[in-house]
N, C-alpha and C positions, 0 to 999 in steps of 0.2 A: 053157443056160437056155431053158425052154419059152416059146413065144410064144402058147400057147393061152389063151383067155379062161376065167376061172374066178371063182367067188365067193370073195372074200377072207375070211380067218378072222374070226370075230366079235370076238375080242380085238383084232385089228389094226384092225377097223372102229371099235371104241371109242376107240382111241388117236388115230386120224385125226380123228374127230369132236371129241374133247376138245381137240385142237390148234387147232381153229378158235375155241374159246371161251376156253381157258386158255393164255395165252402167257407169263405171268410172274406174280409175286405180286400185282401190282396188279389183274390180271384176276380173281383169286379174291376180293379185297377188294370189287371192283365187284359181283360176283354175290351175295356173301353180304350185303352192305349193302342191296342192292336187295330181297332176300328179307325182310330185317328190316323195311324200310319197308313193303313190301306186307303184312306181318303186323301192321300198325297199331301198331308199337312207338313208345313215347314216349321211351325211352332206349336208345341203341346204344353199346356199348363195343367199341373195336377195339384189340387189342394185338398187336404184331409183335415178333419177335426177329431180329436180324441182317438188317434190311431186308425181313423176310418170308420170307427164304430158309430159315431154321431152323423157324419156326413162325408161324402166323397164328391168332388167336382173335377171333371176332366173337360178342358176347353181346348179347341184346336182351330186352325185357320184352313181346314181342309175343304173338300168339295161340297160338303153339306148334303142335305136330303130334301128333295122336292116335297111340296105340301101333300100331294096325292099319295106319297109313299111313307109318310111318317108313321101312321098307325100300322101300316103293313109291316114296317120294320120290327114291330113288337109282336108280330105273329110268329109262332114257332115254324121253323124251317123256311122262313122267308129270307132270301139272300140275293145279292147281286153278283156274288163271286163265282158261282157255278150254276149250270142249268141242265147238264147231261151227265150220264155215267162216265163218259169219256173224259170229262173235265177233271175227274178225280186223279187222273194220271198226269195232269199237268198243272197242278195247283201252284200258283205263284203268289198268292195273297196269304196273310197271316190268319184271317178268318175265312170260313167257308161253310160252316155247318148251319148257320141261321138259328143258333140256339142262345147266343149270349144275351142279346137285348131282352127277349121274352123271359129268359131265366131271371135276369136282374129285376125286371118289372114285376115278376110274380112274387118276389120275396122282399119287396121294399116299396117305398114311395119314390118314383123316378120322374124327374122333370127334364125335358129336352127342349132346347132352343136351337134352331138350325136355319141356315141361309145358304142358298146356292149361288152360283156365279152371277145370276141376274139381280142379286140383292134382295130377293123375296125371302122374308123371314117368317117362321112360324114356331109355335110352341105347343107342347103336349105334356100332360101329366098322366102317369100310370100309378094307380094306387092298388098295390097287392094284386096286380094282374088286370084290374079294371081301368079302362082308359077314359079320360075326359077329352072331349072333342078338340081337335087342333084349332088354333086361332092365330091370326096374324100378330107379329111382334117385331120390334126393331133390333137389329144387331148386324154386325159385319159378317162377311162370308165365313162360314165354318159352323162348328157344332159345339154346344155346351151341354153336358149331361150332369145333373146333380142327383145323387142317390142319398136318401135319408131313411131312417126307421128300418134299418136292415134287420130282417128276420122277425119283424113285429108280429107277423102271422105264423111264425114257426118258433115258439118259445123253446122247444126242445133243442133246436139248432142254435139259438141265440145263447143259451147257457154254456155252450162249448167254446164260445169266443174267449180268447186269452186276454191278458191285460192290454191296455191301450199301447203301452211301450212295446210289447211283443208283437202286436198287430202292425205297428208302425215299422218295426224292424223287418217284418216279413214283406211289407209293401216296398220298402227301400231296396231289399234284396231283389225283388222282381223288377223294379224299375231300372236298376243298374244293368240288367240284361239288355233292355231296350236302349239305354244310353250308349252302350258299347256296340250294339249291332247297327245302330243308325246314328253315327256321329255327324252326319250331314243334316240332322234335324235338331233344332233348338228345343231344350226342355227346361221348364221351370217347375220345381217341386217344393211345396211348403206344407208344414203341419201347423194348424191353427195360426196361419198367416206368417209363421216363422220360416224363412227360406232355408231349405236344406241343400238344394242344388240349383244353381242358375247356370245352365250350360248353353253356350252359343255354338253355332255350327263350327265344325272342326274336322281335321283328319283323325284317323283312329289313334295315332300316337298322342296327338294333342288331347283327345278326349280321355285317354288313359291318364294323362297327366292331370287333367281337370278333376278327375274322380279320385285318384289314388295319391296324387302329389308328384312333384318333380322327381323325387327319389326313385319312383317306379319308372318314369320315362327314361331315366339315365341307365337303367339296368335291363333294357329290352333287347331281344334278339329278333331280327326280322325273319319271317317265314313266308316263303313265296315259291310255290311249286306247281307245275302243271304236268299231268300225265294222262293222255287219252281224254276220256270224258270227265276226269276229275281235276279240280284245281283247288288250292288252299292258299289262304293269305292271312296275315295277322302278325301277332307277336307272342313270343314266349319269354318268360323271365329267366335270367341267369340264376346261378345258385344263391345269390344274395337276396332274391325275392322269395325263396322257399319259406313256407310257413307250416306250422304244426296244426293245420286245419284244412279240411276240404271246404271250399267256399269261393276262393278266388280263381276258379277255373271256369272259363266261358267258352263253350263250343257251340257254334252255330252252323246250320245248314241253310244256305240261301237266305241268310239273315234271320232265321228262326232259331231261338235257343232250344237246344235239345238235351235230353238226358240219355246217354248211351254208355253203359259200363264198359263195353268192349273197347270203344274208341278211347275213353278216358284212361283205361288200364294200359293201353298201348302207349299213350303219352307218358304215363308214370314210369313205365318200364324203360322208356328211352332215357330217363334221368337216373336209372338205377345205380349207376356207378358214380354219380355225382352227389346224390343226396343221402342223408342219414335216414334210417328207418323211422317212419312216422312223419316224415316231411313231405310236403306236396308242392309241386311247382305252380307258378303263376302262368296263365296263358289266356289269350283272347284270340280265337281262331275261327275263321269262317270257311267252311267247306262248300264249294260251289259245284253243283251236280245237276244233271238233267232231272226234273221232277219225276219222270217216268221210271227212274232207277231206284226210287225209294218210296216208302209209304208212311205218311204221317197220320193217316186216318186210323190210328190204333186205339187211341184213348181220347175222351172229350177234352183233356187238357192240351192236346196236340204237342206234347213234349217228347213222347216216345216215337221212335222211328225204326222201321225195318228196311234193310237194304236188299236189293235184288241179289247182290253178291257181297255178303258180309266180309269174307276174307279179303277180297280185293280192296274194299274201302278201308279196312283195318290196316292192311299192309301199306297202302298209299300214305295214310296219315303217319304211321310209324316211320316210314322211310323219310318223309318230309321233315319230321322233328329231328331224327338222327342226323340228317344232312345239316340242318341249321345249328345243331349243337356241336358239330365237328370241331370248330375252332375253340369253343368253350371247353371241350373235353381236354384240350391241350393245356388249359390253365388250371385244371383240377389239382387239388392238393397232392403232392407227392411226398413220400416218406423215405428218408435215407437211413438205412440200418448199418451201423458200423460194427461189424462182427470181427472180433479178434480172437485168435486161438489162445486159450488159457491152459498152461501146463499144470497138471494136477500131480502133486506128490503123493504117490500111493505106497510109499515105504511104511514099514511097520512102526517107524519112529515118529510118524505124524502125530502131532498133538493139537487138539482143538481147544481154543479159548471160548467157552460158551457165551461169555458176555459180549463177544465180538461177532457172533453169528449173524448173518443176514438171512432172514426168513424169506423163502421163495413161495410162490403160489402152490397151493395143494389142490387136489381134486375137491370140487364143491361137495360139501356135506350139508344137505338141505334138511332143515328141521321142519317137519310138517306140523300143522295145527293139532294133530292128534298125538304128537309126541310131546309129552309134558315134562320130559326129563330135565331139559334146560330150565324150564319154567320153575320146576321144583327147586333146582339148585339156586337160582337167582332169588327166589322167594326166601329161601333159607338164609342167604346172605343178608337180605333186608331185615329178617327177623333177628339176626345176630348183631345188627348194628344198633345205633342209638335210637332214641324214641322218635326222632325226626325222619327216620328211614333214609338217611343219607348214606350212600354207598361210599365207603372210604377204602380205596385201593391204593396201596403204597406205590406199586409199580405198574404203570400202563405204558405200552409202547405203541407209537404210531408207525405202521408198516406201509411203506411206499406212499405216504401221505393219503392213504385210502382206507385202511383198516386200523382199528384199535385192538390191541391184544393184551390180555392179562391172564393170570393163572388161577385156577381153582385147585383144591387139594388133589383132585383126581384127573386133572387135565388142563385144557386151555379154553378160554372164551374169546371169540373173535367178533368184533362189532363193526358193522359197516357204518362209517361216520356220516355218509350222506343220508341214508335211510333212517338212521337214528335221529338226526336233526330234523328230517322230514316229519317223523312221528311227533316230535316235540312241537313243531310249528303247527301241525295239523290239530293237535289237541288244544293248543292255545287259540287257534282260529275258531274252532267249534265252540269253545267256551265264550269267546267274544260275540259270536253270531247268535248264540242261544240265550245269552244273559246280558251282562254289562260289557261295555267297550273294554278292550284290553289296552295295556299300557303302550304308549307311543314314544318315540325318541325324535326330537327335532333335528332335521338335517341342517348342516352348516350353511349350505347354499341351496335355497329353494330352486326347484326345477320346473320350467314350464313345458307343456306338451300340447302340440297341435293335433287335431283329428280331422278326418274327412267324413262327411255324411253320416252313414249309419254307425260308424265306430263311436262317434260322439254320443249318439242316442243310446247305444249299449252301455257306454261308460256312465251316463247319467242314471240309468237304471241300476247299475251296480254300485254307484257311489256310496249310498248309505251302508252297504255291506262292507265295502273296502274300508270305510272309516271305522266300522265296528271291530275289524280285526287289527287295527292299529295304524292304518294310514291316516294322514291328515291331508286331505285333498279338497280343494274348492274350485268352483268355476272362476275363470280368469279371462273374461272377454268371450267373444264369439268363437265357439268350437275350440276353446282353450281351457286348460286346467293348470293349477300350480300345486306342486307336491311340497308340502312343508314339514311332513313327518312320516316316519315309517315304523312298522312294528318293532318293538324293543328287542325281540329275539332274532330278527332278521340280520344276518351277518354280512352278506355281500352287498355291494353298492351298485345295484343294477335294477332299481325300482322302475325305470321307464320300460325296459325290456320286459320286466315282470308284468306290469299292467297291460302292455300290448298283448302278451301271451294269454292273460286272463280274458281279454276281450276276444281273442281268436277262438278260445274254447267255449265261448258263450253258448253257441248252438247246442252244446252237449249238456248244459246244466239242467234244463227242464223247468217247468213252471211250478212244480211242487216245492214248497218252502224247504222241507227237509232235504230233498234231493239237491236243490240249489245250494244249500249250506254245505252239504257233503262234497259236492263237486268243486265248488269254489274253494273250499278249504284245502282239498286235495291238490288242486291245480296250483294254488298259492304256495303251499308247503313244498311241493316238488321243485318249483322254480326258485324259491327263496333259500332253500337249504344249502349248506356248505357243499361243495362239490368234491368228487374224487380228485385228488391231486393237490388239494389245499393243505398246507402245513398248519398245524394247530399248536399253540403254546400249551404248556403243561396245565395252566389254570383253565384254559378252554376245554381241554380234554376231560378234566375232572368235572367241570360244570356240565358238560354234555352228558356224561355218564349219570351224574346225579339227577339231572332233569329227566333223562330217559326212564330211569327206574321209579320215577314218580308218576309215570304214565299208567293208566289203567290197562294198557296193552302194549308193553315195551318189546314185543317179540316180532311184530309184523308192521310194515309201513302201511299207509292208507290204501295202497294198490295191491297189497298182499305179499310183497317181497319180504323174505326173512331179514331181520335186523341182526340177530345173534346166531352164531354157529358155535356149537359146543364140540370140541375135539377131546375125547377122553384118553387117558393113559392106555387103556385097552386098545383103542383104535390106533394109537401111535405104535404100540408094541406089535400089532398086526402088520402095519406098514413096514416096520423094520424087521419083520419076520422073527420076532422074539417068541411069538406064540403061534 
């Protein structure tokens, strides 16, 4: 192979450049929808087949393209949005690079039909970068672009496409950004002719309701603030809309969705006293600012932004959110502590009745995975028991409805009931996912559950896995399911909240089957396990302990937290200064 420097082939240059813009079907959707918005469209229709892998069609009623410029539109760096260097400082359109259409055309078979105001319509086909001459055709004002055979000429790129379900979910995620930033535009979105969203022109609050349901619209807090060259408008959710996932956070600058860790973090911090750790607020916010005060020409995706004054922009957004949350903060949970002085008899005649002692919290004694002392003790207990390896402990105490305590010959064993049950559920789920379905229990009253848009798509993808771990769920009409059974070891009656939480965490599961199994099982077991504060009956305690020690790893939960703490007599003696 020669190491000499040379100019690479023009065709190869096209493919490299296209790869920066077009990564997957959702990239095409983004670029085509942005073109439709820039063309002053009032109705945009998006139809995909097989998650966009087989075909993508975007149809609008916008300005259209004149015949003389159709082929030019598919030439690299051809654009109507900017013409001089100074224009970069005042970009008001979503597109401006002149890279989208040529990139799409170079990696697919692309067909365009377009008509301008005068009703003159024309069509053009681009096959892997090669155009077929434009010719007259009939259609109403606007543009329709159909993309097929994506990455046909780039098999290395094509093999990295994910499943059709995952690609559809990615498309829906992108589209929701435009649905929310342009509520005055009607959108119709379908997959294989099945309608996912049919959104008519609305105000922002109405559009939020259309996408997320009326429950969201009733929990919104208005944000509206102006200071100098900055203004912000939109809605934030109250604490009832907080979710354990990043995803329902929409931040726009002049209608353009952006990713900015600094601004997002400022919004999260504004909620810090209201939300639990790991919870994220809901918000749809648009920051209006002079285009000369920020730069979006940072990355081909046009998602990143640099501000002329980062601190000023950050402080403005934070102050606006804090101001809007002011009234909500007054409704945050408050806790009343009734503290009463207790007189303690310190006389030498004090007698303690050990069976009436109330055990208080002690300093955490964490058992590391390298410390096998407790493992050895428990294993010995198992060996000393019957052939079925059932742990038979005569006396087990539940402490503060949180911990289970029993004694060994040389100390105490403390079990966290939540993480113990979590381990049991996790093992059961993994067995179900990797082999046969696990046992299910029929619910007395079946429950129906409605979903919006992409949530239903995610559920349909997860449905076979949920049924394998013990749920009995089936489709029940459009965007509805009915829950008829739950896993037999699931104790709490909160299957609806559990399923919604599993959907929320979907983005973290990954495409790999093993990874998906592990994350799904861990998420399910954590949510379904008995909670700290739940009182257990004696038979439930013994059953829990017996099932725990049948686990191949009874010492740590799926997230790595210790299940068992061993407190030896020697450690007790040290604490009481006996030694």
